[in-house]
C-alpha positions in Angstrom: 36.2 74.6 -105.4 33.6 73.3 -103.4 32.7 76.8 -102.6 32.2 77.4 -106.4 30.2 74.5 -106.9 27.7 75.6 -104.6 27.3 79.2 -106.0 26.9 77.9 -109.1 24.1 75.6 -107.7 22.4 78.3 -105.9 22.3 80.3 -109.1 20.4 77.8 -110.9 23.5 76.1 -112.7 23.5 72.4 -113.1 27.0 71.4 -112.1 27.0 68.3 -113.8 27.4 69.4 -116.9 30.1 71.9 -115.7 33.5 71.6 -115.5 34.9 73.3 -112.5 38.7 73.6 -112.5 41.3 76.1 -110.5 40.4 79.1 -113.1 37.8 78.0 -115.2 34.2 76.7 -115.7 33.7 74.7 -118.7 30.4 74.3 -120.1 30.7 70.2 -120.9 26.6 71.0 -122.6 25.2 74.5 -122.6 21.9 73.2 -122.7 21.6 70.8 -120.0 24.0 73.2 -117.8 21.4 75.7 -118.1 24.2 78.2 -118.1 22.9 81.3 -119.5 24.3 84.7 -120.3 23.1 86.7 -117.4 23.9 83.6 -114.8 27.3 84.1 -116.3 27.3 88.2 -115.7 26.0 87.0 -111.7 28.8 84.4 -111.7 31.8 86.8 -112.9 30.4 89.5 -110.4 31.2 86.9 -107.6 34.4 85.3 -109.2 35.8 87.7 -111.9 39.2 86.0 -111.7 37.4 82.6 -113.0 36.7 82.3 -116.9 33.9 80.8 -117.8 34.2 78.4 -121.0 31.7 78.2 -123.8 33.5 76.0 -125.9 31.7 74.1 -129.0 34.5 71.5 -129.8 35.2 71.0 -126.0 31.4 70.1 -125.5 31.8 67.7 -128.8 34.8 65.7 -126.1 32.6 65.6 -123.6 29.5 64.3 -125.5 31.8 61.5 -126.4 33.2 60.5 -123.7 30.0 60.6 -121.8 29.4 57.4 -124.2 32.3 55.7 -123.1 32.1 56.6 -118.9 28.1 55.8 -119.8 29.1 52.0 -120.2 31.5 51.5 -117.8 31.1 53.6 -114.6 28.9 52.7 -112.0 28.2 55.6 -108.9 30.5 55.6 -106.6 33.3 54.5 -107.9 36.9 56.0 -107.6 39.0 56.5 -110.5 42.6 56.9 -110.1 44.0 60.3 -112.3 47.2 61.3 -112.7 47.7 65.0 -112.0 49.6 67.0 -114.9 49.8 70.4 -116.5 50.2 68.7 -120.2 47.0 68.9 -122.7 46.0 65.1 -122.5 46.0 65.0 -118.6 44.3 68.3 -118.3 42.0 67.2 -120.4 41.1 63.8 -118.6 40.0 65.5 -116.0 38.5 68.0 -117.2 36.3 65.3 -118.4 36.0 63.4 -115.7 35.4 65.8 -113.3 31.5 66.6 -113.4 31.2 63.0 -112.9 31.7 63.4 -109.1 28.8 65.5 -109.1 27.0 63.6 -111.8 27.6 59.6 -111.0 29.3 60.5 -107.3 32.3 59.5 -108.0 35.9 60.0 -106.4 38.7 61.1 -108.5 42.2 60.1 -106.6 45.7 59.9 -106.2 46.4 57.5 -103.6 46.4 53.2 -103.4 43.2 53.0 -103.5 40.7 52.5 -106.7 38.1 51.0 -109.0 39.6 52.5 -112.1 42.5 53.9 -113.2 41.8 56.3 -116.4 43.8 56.6 -119.2 44.5 59.5 -121.2 44.9 57.6 -124.4 43.1 59.3 -127.5 41.6 57.6 -130.5 44.8 58.8 -132.3 46.4 56.9 -129.6 44.9 53.6 -129.8 44.5 53.3 -133.6 48.2 54.2 -134.2 49.2 51.2 -131.9 46.7 48.7 -133.9 48.2 50.1 -137.0 51.7 49.2 -135.6 51.3 46.0 -134.6 49.9 45.5 -137.8 53.0 46.4 -140.1 54.8 44.5 -137.3 52.4 41.2 -137.9 51.7 41.2 -134.6 48.2 40.2 -132.9 46.1 43.1 -133.0 43.8 43.0 -129.4 43.0 46.4 -129.1 43.9 48.6 -125.8 43.9 46.3 -122.7 41.1 46.7 -119.7 43.7 45.7 -117.1 47.5 45.9 -116.6 49.6 44.8 -113.1 48.2 48.0 -111.4 44.4 47.6 -112.4 41.5 47.9 -114.3 41.6 50.2 -117.2 39.2 53.0 -117.6 39.6 55.5 -120.9 37.4 58.3 -121.3 39.1 60.2 -124.4 38.9 57.0 -126.4 36.4 57.9 -128.6 38.1 61.7 -129.1 40.5 62.6 -131.9 43.6 64.4 -131.1 42.9 67.2 -132.9 40.0 68.0 -131.3 41.9 68.8 -127.9 44.6 70.3 -130.1 41.9 72.8 -131.2 40.1 73.4 -127.8 43.6 73.8 -126.2 45.3 75.4 -129.3 48.5 73.5 -128.6 51.2 72.3 -131.3 50.7 68.6 -132.7 50.4 65.9 -130.0 52.1 62.8 -131.3 50.5 59.4 -130.6 53.5 57.6 -132.0 56.9 57.2 -132.0 56.8 55.0 -135.5 57.0 58.0 -138.9 55.8 55.1 -140.9 53.1 54.8 -138.7 52.3 58.2 -138.8 52.5 58.8 -142.9 49.8 55.7 -142.5 48.1 58.0 -140.2 48.3 60.7 -142.6 47.5 58.9 -145.5 44.4 57.5 -144.4 43.1 61.0 -143.2 43.5 62.2 -146.7 41.5 59.8 -148.2 38.8 58.8 -145.6 38.9 61.3 -142.5 36.2 58.7 -140.9 38.8 55.8 -140.5 39.8 55.8 -136.8 36.2 55.6 -135.9 35.9 52.7 -138.2 38.9 51.0 -137.1 37.7 51.1 -133.7 34.4 49.5 -134.4 36.2 47.1 -135.7 38.8 46.8 -132.5 35.4 46.7 -130.2 34.2 43.5 -132.0 37.7 42.1 -131.7 37.8 43.0 -127.9 34.5 41.5 -127.5 34.8 38.4 -129.2 32.5 38.7 -132.2 35.1 37.9 -134.4 
């Protein structure tokens, strides 16, 4: 992939705003990447088997992710990313890959790292909070660390429906509790923005504001 990145840079693409995958180049921000149609044609002449994906929904996902990572990451940190082809693992790697150039981070699978990247989405976090509320447990939001080390949640502001639409996959279950699923469906119908508002409340709790 290093060769592909170098070629993109040579033709004027800002590779900090594209994700270079095995079989595709995903545009994270069309304007900032400067990946014009003319540059796409030139790229395809050299790499006909690599797709160029101009997905608006993926760009929306990356915009949400950038808000999380800009507040959490520092240059040259090492992020442990579990490999996998399932939708959440693929998305997690895709959104983190450009930060190897944007922040100079390393995506690692070995024992030494600064963060462990979690694939939990906004829906997973909200479902967990609702489940705790139903069962009378303390609601504290996702943990900052576990026995392995510090945790990073790049997809914590991304609705799972966006990932489903982007990848064209069936429903991704965010909880094994049918009652919680019903609550999520009910709130979605009466107040579609409830996830974002609940997450703000969880952030207040996490910071000790309330």
